[in-house]
DRENTOR-440003 format. One record per residue: x, y, z of N, C-alpha, C, O in turn. Coordinates in steps of 0.05 Angstrom, whole numbers, plus 5000, padded with zeros to 4 digits. Each point is the difference from the previous one (the first is absolute). Layout:
# residues N
XYZXYZXYZXYZ/...
# end
This chain:
# residues 644
575288774343499449715002502449865013502350054993/497049785026502049845014501549824981498949914980/503650035025501549824984498849724998499849894979/499350005045498849745000497649984982499649804987/498950425012497550004984500849964970498549874985/503750255007500849974972500649714993499849914977/501049935043500949734995497749805001499849824984/498350235036497949805004497450074985498249835001/501650394986497650074986499449824976501849864991/495850154999499349824977501850034976500449814985/500750435011501950034977502850065010501650134986/499149785038502650055012502249814990499649854981/502750165033502349844991499549715003500949844983/497850085039499549715003498249894978500549794990/497550365003498149924979501649994973499349844982/502650335015501550024975502049764997500449904978/500750015045502149814998499349715009501449814992/496550165022499349735010497749894983497950124998/502649654991498049884981497349945014497950064989/502249845035497549925013499150205021498549945018/502450304980499350215020497050064998498950044978/499749985046497350095001499850235021500949975023/498050244968499850235019498449935024497849894998/503250185025498549975025500150265016502250095008/495650044995500050255015501149975028501150195011/498549575002501149965027503150015000501250115018/500049784961502950014998501050294996501950085012/496750064971500750284995499850165026501750175006/496149795008499550145026502349935020501150185012/499649574990502149925019502750124993501450095017/499249924956502550124992500150295007502150105008/495650044990500050295006500350055030501450195008/497349645009500150065029502849915011501150125019/500149674969502849935008501950234993501750075015/498050034961501750224991499850245019502050135006/495549935002499650235018501349945028501150185012/498749574997501149935026503050024999501250105020/500149824958502950024998500850294999502150075010/496350094977500750294997499950145027501750175006/496349765011499550145026501149855024499650095022/501749684974501249855022497849935020500350055024/497549844967497849955017499649705005501449834988/496850105029499349725006497549924986497950135002/502249654983497749924984499549705002501949844999/495750085005499249715001498049964978497950134998/502649674984498249944977499449714999501749834999/495650125002499149724994499250004970498250154991/503249694994499649984970499149724994501549815003/496050164989498849744995501549864977501450124984/498249615015501249854979499550114972497650054993/504549994991499550094973500550314996500050104978/500450045044500550294999502750044986500250204985/501749635019502650044988501650175018501350194991/498749755035501350175020503050014997501350205006/499949584984502950004997501050224981501750165008/497249864969500750224982499150275012501350204995/496549805019498950255010501850135021500050255003/501749605011501950125018502850014988501650185006/499149634976502750014988500350244981502150135000/495949944985500350224981500650275014501950134994/496449945026500750265014502649985016501350215003/499449565007502549975014502450054982501950145008/497949764967502250044981500150294990502150114995/495550015002499950284990500850205022500750234994/499249695031500350205022502850105003500450215013/501649654976502850085003500850005029501950145008/496849705008500749975028501349735005499949824983/501350145040501049745008497749855013499050085022/500149714965497649865010500749725006501249864984/497950045040500349725008497349884997498050095013/501849694972497549864996500349725012501849854994/496450095024500149745015497549844993497850114998/502549634998497749824995500249755017502049965015/496049874982499749795020501949774999500749885021/500350044955501649764998502450064981499950204985/502149635015502250024981499149954972501050124981/497049705016498949954973498850264988500650064977/497850085039498850254990502150214997499850174982/502349825034502250194998501449964973500650204986/500049555007501349944974498250084977500950094979/496449875024498350074978499950314995500050094977/500150065045500150294997502650094986499950174983/502349715026502650094990500649914972501150154984/498349595010500849894975497950024978500649974976/496950095031497950014981498750274998500150134979/498649965043498450255000501850254996499350174983/502849865032501750234997501250034972499850224988/501349575001501150044972497850074980500450164981/497249735023497850054981499350305000499650124979/500249995045499350295002502350174990499650204986/502849745022502350164992500350014969500950194988/498349595000500249994970498050174988500450084977/497549995037497850174989500550295006499850174982/500949895043500350295008502750124992500350244998/501749594996502550104990501450215017500850214990/499349745036501450185017502349875014499949765005/502350395000502349875012499749965031500650185015/498549594993499749945028501649755006499949804986/501750215035501649765009498549855020498750125018/501449624981498549835018501849795013502249954990/496949945033501649805013498049805014497950085010/502949674992498649805014501749925024502349934998/496450105026501449955025498549795017497650035005/503849765003498849785016501349995027502050145005/496949705012501149975027502749865000500649854981/501050195040502749905001500249704997502149904991/495849955018500249714998499949904971500349774995/499150424986500049924972502750034987500349934976/501750165038502650064989502149835014499949965024/502049944961502349865011501650185018500550244993/500349665030501950155018502849894996500549775007/501250404982502849924994501449915025501649815000/498050345022501549945025499249725011501749855008/495750104992499149755012500749764981500549785009/499650274965500949804981502849915007500649764999/501150435008502849945006500449865026501749835003/496750255017500549925028498449755008500549895021/497550034963498349775008500749754984498649805002/503450224981500749774983500649755017499049794994/502750235028500549755015497649875012499849754999/498350415011497749885013498249874979498849795006/500950344971498249884979501249744990498549814996/504150185000501249754990499749775022499949774993/500050325032499749805021497249885001499549795013/498650354973497249905001499349784979497749924997/504549984990499549784982500650074971500350234992/499749564992500850034972498050174984500850164983/496649805022498050154985500350305005499950164982/500449915044500250285007502650124988500050234991/502149615009502550094988499850054970501150194989/497349634998499650034970498550264994500650154982/497449905034498450254996501850255006499950204986/501749785035501750225006502050064977500750234994/500349564993501850034978498650144976501250174987/496349755009498450134979499750305006500350164982/499249915043499750285007502750154997500150234991/502049635017502750124999500750064970501050214994/498549604988500650044972498250234989501050174984/496549845024498250214991500950285010499850204986/501349805038500850265013502150144984500450245002/501149614982502250114984499150144975501550164989/496149785003499050114974497550195004499450164982/499249825041497550155002500750305002502050085012/496250094977500350285001498150125023500750195012/497149684992498050105019500149865028499350125020/501749644980500049845024497249905009499749895022/498350144961497349915007499949694999500649884980/498650005042500249715002498049864981500449774993/497650374998498049894981501449924973498849844985/503650265010501549934976500949715001500549884979/499750005044501049725002497649824999498949925021/500250014955497649844996500149725012498049885006/504450014996500349735010499749975030499849785010/500050455004499749985030497550175006500050254996/497949635015497650145007500450235020501949985015/496550234984500350225018499649925029501050145018/497649654987499549925028502049795010499749895022/502450064962502049805007501550085026500650245003/499949585016501350075025502950104997501250095019/500049884957502750104996500250314999502050115007/495850014984500050294996500550165024501550194999/497249755024500550175024503050025007500850195013/500849614980502850005006501650194983502250085008/496750004969501550174981498550254993500750144981/497249925034498650254998499950135027500449865021/499150404981500150145025497250055011498049994985/501750075040497650095013500650265014502350095002/495650045008500350255015501949955023501550175007/498249595005501649945024502949964995501750115014/499049734965502849934996501550174981502449964996/496350244990501450184982501850185016499350115020/503249914971502050165013500050304990501550165011/496949904969499850274991502650104988501549864987/499050405019502450134989502649895012502150054989/497749805033502349885013500949734987502049895007/496450014974500549754987502550034982500250194985/501649625017502450014982499449984971501650084983/496049805011499249984971498050214992498549964981/501450265033498050214996500050104971497950044988/504450015001500250114973499049804978499350094978/500749655029499149804981497149925005498949834986/499850295035497349925008497950054979499850224989/498749585004498050024979497650175011498750144984/500749855042497850165011500850294997498450174992/504149905015500950284998499950104971499350224995/501549604987500050084971497150054991499550194985/498649645023497250034993498950275012498550154987/502449905038499050255013501150244986498650204996/504049794996501250234986498550064974499550234993/499749554992498650054976497250125007499150194986/499649725035497550115008500250295008498250164995/504049925018500450285008500250184976499350245001/501649654977500450174976497550004981499950164982/498349665024497649974982497850205007499750095023/498749964957497750185004497649845012498550105017/501249664973497749835009501249735010501449874985/497950065040501049745011497749835006498050085013/502149674978498049805005500849815022502149874998/496350125024500649825023497649845006498050024986/502149825035497649865010499650075029501750125013/495949824998499250085025501849905023500450145020/500749624977501849895020502550185003500950065022/500250024955502450175001499350275010501550135014/496049984979499150255009500050015031501150185012/497649625000499850005030502749945013500750105021/500849724966502749945011501750255001501450045019/498450124960501650255000499050195021501650135014/495849914989498950185019500949935029500950175016/498849574990500649915027503050005006500850045022/500849914957502950015003500950285006501750055017/497150144969500750285005499550075029501650145013/496249774997499350075028501949875019500650115021/500549664973501949875017502950104996501849905013/498550284969502750114996501949864982502450055001/496749764983501749854983500550134973501849924985/496650295009500250124973498249874980499349765004/499850384976497949894982501249914973502250084993/496349754993500849924974498650174979500850014977/497150125030498450164980501150284997501050125020/498849994957500850284996498050195013497749935004/503250315001498250215009498250074977500950064978/496549945027498250024978498250255002499650105022/499450004955498050215000497349905002498150145006/501549604988497349885001500249695004501949884990/496250025024499749715003497249924988498050125007/502049694975497449894991500049705008501849854993/496150095022499849725011497649864987497750065008/502849764973497949834988499349775018501549945019/496349924976499249785017500050095029501049865018/497950384987500250135026498549865022500550055024/497649784968498349865020501749815017499249925022/503250014969501849835015501650145021501249875018/498850394982501950155017499449985030501949985015/495650044994499649985029501149745013501250015021/498349764966501049755010503049984999501349925019/499850184959503050004998501250185020502149945011/496750294993501150195020499949875028501950045015/496049814992499949875025502249795002501149975022/499549894956502149805001502750135003501749905016/498950314970502650125000500550165026502350035009/495650065003500250155026500249825023500550095022/499249654974500249815021503049945006501750054983/498849855040502749895007499849705000498249895012/503749984976500049714997502749885007502150104992/497949685023502249835004499349724992498049895010/503549994972499349734990502449815005502250085005/497149674994502149805002502050024977502449955004/496650124972501850044977501950225005502449984993/496750255018501750235006502249925019502350074997/496949785024501949935021502149804990502350015007/496849814976501949804988501950154981502449935000/496650254985501750164981502050165017502350034992/496850085030501850165017502349815010502350084999/497049685009502149815009502049944978502450005005/496649954971501849944978501950244994502449964996/496550285005501650234994502150065022502250094995/497049845030501950045022502449814997502350085004/497149674988502249814997501950084977502449975003/496450124975501650084977501750245008502350024992/496550175023501450255007502249935021502250124999/497349715019501949935021502449874988502250065009/497549774971502449884988501950204987502449974999/496350254991501650204986500950235018502350094999/496050005019500650245015501049955029501350175012/498049604999500949935027500549705003498749875016/503350024969500349714999500749865026499549765003/501650415017500649875025497649985019500149865020/497750284973497650005018498049784992497750064995/503349705004498249784990498149925022498349834995/501850295030497949945020497350104992498049915011/501950284970497450104992498549784985497550014999/503949794990498649784987498449835018497949904993/503150085032498549845021497450145006497949875004/502150404996497650155006498149964976497549985003/503650034972498349964977498649735001497749984994/503849815014498849735002497850005021498049874996/502450275025497850035021497650134988497749915004/502750314982497750144987498649814981497549995000/504049874984498849814980498449785014497849924991/503349995032498449805016497450115009497949874998/502150375013497550115011498150074976497649985004/503450094974498350044977498649744993497550004996/504049785003498849744994498149915022497849894993/502950165032498249915022497350175000497949895005/502450374990497650164998498349924977497549985002/503749964974498649914977498549745007497749974992/503649855022498849745007497650045019498049864999/502350345019497950055020497450114985497849975010/502750154967497850114985498649814980498350084985/502649665016499149814981497049984998498849954979/499850085044497149985001498750284999497650025004/504050194990498950275000500850144974500950235000/498849634978500550114973497850204993497950005012/502650174969498150204991500550275015502250045009/495850134992500350265011498450025026497649945001/503750135021498750025026501050235016502350084997/496050035020500950215018502049875019499749785009/502450384998502149895017499049925027500749795011/497550375000499049945027498549745001499949875021/499050044956498649744999502149784997499749795014/502350244969502049804996501749975025500749775007/499950445007501749995023498749875024501349975021/496149964977498749865022501149735004499849895022/501549994957501249745003502850035012501750154990/498749715033502550055015502549944984502050145002/497949644981502549944986500750224980502450054996/495550084992500650224981501350235015501950124990/497049945033501050235016502849945009501750185000/498949585009502649925009502150034978502250115004/497149784972501950004978500450284990502250074991/495850105010500350284992501850155019501750164991/498149795035501850115020502949924995501850175002/498549574992502749914994501250134976502350074999/496049964980500950144975500950295006502150094991/496250055025500750275007502650025014501650184995/498849645024502650005015502449964982502050135002/497749684979502249944981500650244982502350074996/495550064995500450244982501350235016501750154990/497649875035501150205018503149945003501650195000/499149565004502849945004501650054974502250115001/496649834976501350054974500350304996502150094990/495950065017500150304997502450105016501650164990/498649755035502250105017502849934988501850165001/498449604988502549914989500850174975502350084997/495649964986500550154976500750295005501550124985/497349995037500650285007503050025006501350204993/499749605021502949995006501849984976502250105000/496749764979501649964976499550214978501350004979/496950195026499150174979502150194989499750104977/502449945038502250174991502049854983501950124988/497849625009501949844986499650024969501849954985/495850135007499550014971497350104993498149995016/501650104959497450114991497749805001497850075010/502749684981497949804999499149925028497749975006/504249995012499349945027498550235014498249955015/502650294979498550235011497150014990498250055015/501449894960497249994989498549765012497650035006/503749754997498749775013499250075029497849915009/503850235005499450095027497550175001498449985018/501350204962497750174998497549844995497950045012/502349764970497849834993499149845024497649995007/504349895007499349835023498750175022498249905013/502850344992498850165021497150084993498350025018/501250034957497250074992498249765005497850045009/503149724985498449765005499649965030497949935010/504350125005499849975029497950195012498449935017/501650324974498150205010497149924992498250035015/501549884960497349924992499049775016497750005008/503949804996499149775016499450085029498349885013/503250314997499550105028497350135002498449965018/500950214961497550155001497749834990497750075004/502949704983497949844988497949905020497749974993/503249985032498249895020498550225015498449945017/502250314977498750235013497350054988499649954976/498650155039497350074991499950304992500750185015/498549864960499950274989497450034985499549864981/498750335027497450024988500150094971498149974985/504150145007500250114973501449794981500250054976/500649735035501549804984498949725006499249945023/500749894957499249725004502649824996501350024979/499249825040502349814999498949734992498249895014/502850004965498949744991502249834987502150104992/497349645007502049814990498949854975497749934998/504150034984499349874974501949754998502450024998/496449755004501649765000499549804978497749984991/504349885000499749784981501849795009501450025021/498849774964501849775007502950074998501749885014/498950324970502950064996500950285011502450055002/495750125004500750275007498150125020497649934999/503250265018498250165016500750294996502350074996/495650105007500450294998498550135024497749925006/503650265007498950145022499550304992501950144994/495649935005499350274989498950185021498549925018/502250344981498750215015498950204981501550154988/495849855008498850164978498350235012498449955018/502150304972498450225011497149974990499549924977/498750165040497149964993498950244984498249964983/502950265020499250254984502550104986502050055012/497849984961502350074985500050284988502050094990/495750055011499750254987502250205008501450114983/498949935044501950205010502849914993501750164992/498949585010502749904994500650034971502350084993/495849874989500450024973500550304993501950064984/496550125027500450284994502750105009501350174987/499749735036502650075009502249914981502150134997/497449644990502049904981500350184975502150034989/495650085002500050154975500350305003500050164981/500349935045500150295004502550134988500050254996/502049594999502350124987499750034970501950094986/495949835003499450024971497750194996497849914994/502650355008497750194996499650044969500550224990/498649574997499750014971497249904992498249975017/501549974958497549884991499849715009501949854998/495750085012499449725007497549924986497950115005/502349694977497749924983499749705004501849844995/495850095014499249725005497949924981498050154995/502249614993497949914982499749705000501949855005/495750064991499349714999497249984990498550204998/500749564994497349954991498149965025497650004997/503649965026498349935024501050165024501749915016/497250334987500650175024497650105014500250095023/497449894965497650115013498249795010499949774991/498650305030497849845011497550185000500150225012/497849694975497750174997500750274988498950215008/502849794972500950234986501450215017500050234993/501149685029501550185018502849895005500549765001/501450435003502849935004500849995030502349965006/495750095012500650045028501949785011502050075012/497349684983501649785011502950014993501849995017/498750044957502850024991501550255011502349985008/496350234992501350255010500649985030502250095008/496149805007500449995029502349815006501550055019/498749734966502149815006502850124997501949935015/498550244964502650114995500350305008502150114998/495850005013500150285009499950204978501350215003/497349754976499850184978497250134998498850024978/500350075044497350125001499750264984497850084993/504550055001499950264987500449974970500150204986/500249565004500649964971497550044983497749965009/502850134967497950024979499449724991501849844998/495650094998499249744991498450024975498350184996/502249624986498649994974499249704995501649825003/495950144991499049744993499249984972498250154991/503149684993499549974971498949724995501449805004/496250194986498749744994501349874976501150134982/498649605017500949854977498550094975497650045002/503649984975498750054975498649764988498650034980/501849745031498949764989496949985005499050105020/499649764962497149985001499249755017499349794989/500750255037499249785017497149934998499349775004/499150434989497149944997499449804979498349835004/503250184973499549824978501749745002499149794991/503250245020501949774998500349835025501549805000/497250265021500249855025497449935013497950134995/502249685022497749945018501249935028502149875002/496650235019500749935027497949805011497850075006/503149694996498249775007500249965030502249955011/495550065003499849965029498349755004497650035003/503549744998498449765003498649985027501050115020/496749774980498449985025501049765015499049784998/503050275019501149795017499050045029500350225012/498549574999498750035026501949925023499550065023/502749814970501949915021501750245010500950164984/499549865042501650225011502949964993501049784999/500550444995502849974992501749875021502249904993/497050095032501649875020499449715004501249865016/496850044969499149725002502049814986501250084979/499249685031501849814987499349934972501849934984/495650085010499149934973499950224981499049974977/502150275030499850244983501549964974498950074979/503649835022501549974975498749824980500250044976/498549745034498549824983497850164986499549954976/499150225038497850164989501250194978498750044980/503650075026501250194979500649844975499450094978/501849685024500649844977497549924985500050034975/497949885039497449944988498950234984498949974978/501450285034498850234987501450094975498850104982/503949855016501650114978500549794979500850084978/498949675027500549794979498550044975501149964978/496350115023498550044975501250244984499950004975/501150205039501350234986502649914987500650084977/501049775037502449904989499549834975501550014980/496449835021499349834977499150164977500849954977/497650255028499050174979502350174987499950064976/502150015040502350164991502349844991502050114990/497849625012502249824993502650065015502249994989/497450075037502350065017500650304997498350175006/504249894986500850284997499550165025498950224998/501749675026499050125024502250005022501849835001/498050385015501550015026498049955022497850125001/502949705017498549965025501850115022502049885007/497250355004501650145020498849955028497650035005/504149885013499149925026501350185022502250104997/496449945024500850175022501849865019501150135018/499349614980501749855017501249764987498849894981/503550025027501349754990498349765006499849814985/498950205038498249775008497849964981499449784992/499350455000497849974981501049914972498749854986/503750265007501349924975500449704999499349874980/501950015041500549725001497449834999499849804986/498250305028497449865000498850004972499049794991/501050444996498850024973501649824980498849864983/503950145019501649844983499349705003499849854981/499850075044499349725006497349934987499749784989/498450415012497349944989500249984970498649844987/503050335001500050024970501849804986499849964976/501949905039502049824988498749794982501249924980/496550005027498849794983498650094975499149834984/500850435012498750114976502050014977502150145001/497249724978501849974977499550204977501249994979/496950205026499350184979502050234998500050144980/501649905041501850235001502849925007500549785011/501450404983502749965008500550195024500150244997/500149645026500250155024502950065007501849834998/498750435009502750095007499750115029498450195004/503149705015499650075027502450135012502249904998/497450345015502250145013501549815019498849855016/503950174983501649835017501249764986501949885009/496850044968501049764985502150084979501249824988/499250445008502150104982500350295006498350125012/504050004980500550295005497750164987498949924980/500650325032497950174991500150064970498149984986/504350115005500350074972499549764981498950044978/502049725030499649764984497049944998499049934979/499650105043497149955000498550184982498249924986/502650345013498850204983500649934970498350034983/504149905011500849934972498449774991498950004978/500949795039498349764993497150074997498749894983/500350295034497250084999499450114972498049934988/503650255002499650144975500149804977498650034980/503249775021500549824978498349755000500049854981/498650105041498549745003497050044995498850195009/500149634975497150014995498549925026500849835015/496950304988498149935022501450025027499649835018/502150374985501550035025498450145022498550184994/501849725031498850125023502250025021501149805008/499650445000502150055020498850065027498350185002/502649675018499150045027502350145016502249895002/497250355009502150155014499050155024497650045003/504250055014499450165022501050294995500250094977/500650045044500650294999501950094979499650214988/502549635006502050084980498950024972501350124982/496349775013498950014974497750214998498850034979/500750105043497950215001500950264987498350164992/504449885005500950254988502649944984501249795004/499550404979502449974984499949804978502149924989/495549995003499749814979498650144976497850115004/503449894973498950134977499749814977501749984983/496049885016499549814978497650114984497850045010/502750004965498050134984498749794980501149794994/496450294998498649834980498549785012499549995025/499749824958498149785006501249825022498549875015/504250114987501349825019499050035029499849805015/499650454993499050055026497350164998500150254998/497749615001497450134997498149935022497650064998/503449825023498449945024501850015025502049865001/497150315018501550035025497949925022497950125001/502949695016498349915022501450075026502349935004/496250215014501150065027498349875020497650035001/503649805016498449835019498950175023497649975007/503950205005499150165023501050294998501950054986/496750125028501050275003502649995015500249865020/501950274970502849965010500750145026501850175000/496749785021500750115026502549855010500249764998/501750405012502549885010499349825024498150055015/503549744988499649825023500450155027502150125004/495949875013500150165025502149905019500750145019/500449614977502249905017502750094991502049925013/498250234966502750114992500950185023498550175009/504049795000500950155024500050304996499350155018/501649954958500250294996497150114999499450215012/498949664973497250094998498750005028498650195008/501849595008498849985026500950235017498450135014/504249934985501150225016498950274991499550185017/500249864957499050254989497050045008499250225007/499349574992497250015007499650065031498450165008/503349715006499950045030500750305007498750125017/503349984969500850295005497750184992499550205014/499149754964497850174991497849995021498750215006/500749565005497949975020500750165025498350125013/504349884994500850155024499650304996499550145020/500649954956499550294994497150064993499350224991/498949585014497250054996499150004971497850104994/503849784989499450004971498749734992500349805014/498350214963498749754990501949874980500150084977/501549715031502049894982498849874975501350004979/496349905023498949874977499550204977500749974977/497950255031499250204980502350164990500250084977/501849975041502150184994502549864987501750134987/498549605018502449874990499349744985500649984976/498049835037499649744987498450024975500649884980/497250285021498350034976501550134977500049904977/501250335027501450134977502249824989500449994975/501149875042502149824989498849794983501149934979/496649955029498749794985498950104974500249864979/498850395020498950124976502350034980499649934976/502650175033502350054982501049724988500649984976/499549835041500949734991498049884979500849884981/496650165024498049904980500350154974499849874979/500750395022500350144975502449904984499949994975/502249935039502349884986499249744987500649954977/498049885037499249744988498250044977500449874979/497650305023498250054978501550124976499349944977/502850215029501550144978501549804983501150084979/499049665028501449814982498449954974501249914981/496250155018498349914978500550174975500749894979/498850375022500050164977502750154998500450195015/501349734967502650124997500450144973502150124995/495849874988500350124973497150084991498049915010/502050264970497450114991498249784989497650025002/503649774986498449794987499449775019498749814992/502250205033499649795020497049995007498650204998/500649575011497349965011500149785021501949855001/496050125014499949785018498250045025498550195001/501749625017498150005024501849985024501949855002/497450335017501149985028497849875017497850095001/503049695012498249875019501050035029502249905007/496250235009500750035028497949835016497650055000/503449755013498349805012499050075027498049895009/503350295005499450065028497250125003499550224990/498649655024497350105003499950265017498050145000/504249925015500050245017500050264982499450215010/501249764965500150234982497350134998499850244997/498149605004497350104998498549995027498050145004/502949685013498549965026500950205021498450065018/504050044981501050185021500050294991500450054976/499050145042500050294992502650094988500050174982/502349725028502550104990500649904971501950094987/496549735003500349904973499850224980501249984978/497350235028499950234982502650144995500550104978/501349895042502650134996501649854979501550134984/498349615015501249844979498950064973501450064981/495949925017498750044974500650274989500650034976/499250185041500350284990502950064992500550194986/501449655023502850044994500949854975502350044991/496049794998500849844976499250154975498450185001/502749744976499250114974496949964997498949825012/499950334971497149994996499349764983499350034976/500849735036499249764986497149925005499250005024/499249934956497349915004500049765019501549814995/496850195025499949785019497749814994497850084990/502749665016497949814997500549765018502349945007/495549925001500249755014498949774983499649785010/499950284965498949804981502349864986501550124985/498849625020502049844986499450004970501950024985/495749955007499349994972500950264986501049994977/498650245036500750254988503050024996501050104980/500549795039503050024999500949814977501750084984/497349685015500849824979499350114972501649974982/496150155016499250114974501950234993500850034977/499950135042502050234995502649884990501150104980/499949705033502649894992499949874972501850044984/496049825011499849864973499750214978501149964978/497450265027499850214979502750124994500750044977/500950025043502650134996502049794988501750084984/498049675024501949804991499649964969501949944986/495650095005499549954972501250234983500349974975/500350255037501350234986503049984998501350154985/499849675032502949985001501049744989499349785010/502250234968501049764988502249865016500349764997/501250405019502249885015499049805020498250065015/503149714987499249805020501150085027501650185002/497649675018500950065028502749895005500349815015/501750314974502849935007501850234991502549995004/
# end
């Protein structure tokens, strides 16, 4: 008998020690296949529906394997949950000596060197910045981990943090004079000694790409990698495999050059004049982009002469700075690293205007910042080249990896065509506890009056359910339109994305009676609200990505060049996976119930609608409003808890 089987069985250790444990054959099955994959160093992809208990199903065999296992998940919040809640719970049950470590990206740790060398500049930024810096300085004397999250009085997004934390670009590595006091190094050393290391996907990709660029990695050499929330990996891989130059990076480079020049080459103050020139061109280029905010292909944005002229000026200034820094690079470690950073940006800007069929060059602009991206269109081969140095177990899991019960789309994106695949359905009773409502809306989703039709169709359901609903929209425009229509309705407490931080909105949603939350993509996944509080999920449209997105446009164009059908091979599978995430917000526990309403008439009118329906849990479908209201009222009468 496999070890995992002893733990997950109806009379196993979990049943013996957990008060609310319920045997799930899917969980037992997953534990056994993960254990086998770890034993044979194989590649395994598992879709585990909501309620399978996949976290325990991979943690248990990982702990029992006596291997060095790196576990990566989607967010720092989930990372903390794994490390501080799930791992201790299992270790308390299995009683085996396993050492664990939590490892985050370098931007989460105080940089001792930058703390010492950026004090003059921070104090020059005003009294408030100086006060925050003093708080950080006082904390630096007592912290053991250096994790900036310990400083509750200063938000993680505060502009003071980049001055006292390091990035890939400005870290001096082993040449840093504060290397022995480095909190990142200390965290890495602990991870190197641990049996199980918990990280997040951003750190995972950062480490892989850094290794390729020769900087050295933060992660320990592992016998196995387990990647949870694996549906996020293709998009994150595309982001991390891209090359980016931003106004923030260039400004930070200028600040670091000035600080380094004062210490390492005080007589070479002519470099400051070049820095001022670079800063002027950054500002001028930013100003030229004032009417070109958002995401656009570079070839479209560069059609405006002022944008092209300012870009040329910026490139010239960066080239001049690169030459000057090359001459100063022997004067000190920091100047040498600045020279390397500047040259990388110079090369990227030089190649940014070139046409490459395998890469899309695009610009992302806002009122305060611009980013110039070069993104590879196909990532499978690049990703495989990144992981070829790790001939160990690779286990990927998520609740949303299949389309029409097939893993093809996910496998092709990351190049895992040879992996074993397992699909485990949710143990929850969707037949009894859910309804899929498809209202009869005659208005086309592209019509201006569509959002009004959506609101009209769902208001009776909201009233019958007393709120307790998520309204999920495929665009910010539709969200704003719906919010405007609903503002006059006093029956509900509306919470609208953008009016408060995401976490605050979710807290208020759970605690507020008759709450209705309106959100876009960030609320389609990663939200776990159980019970009566969320018993209605409304989706306005099938979540096809906007065709004017520059990366998507470039990818679709490349597929057409190769004679492929981009809609069937890419756009449709991506939309199906996104819809599965949205629908997955409803049932989070065995006792949950509710209605999913998908308003888009294309779900039944178009042939491709079957791909969506067949990929969703087996929920009884209806277009009868009366049937849905009756279903909600029957279930509501069985639950004493009010909607808050």
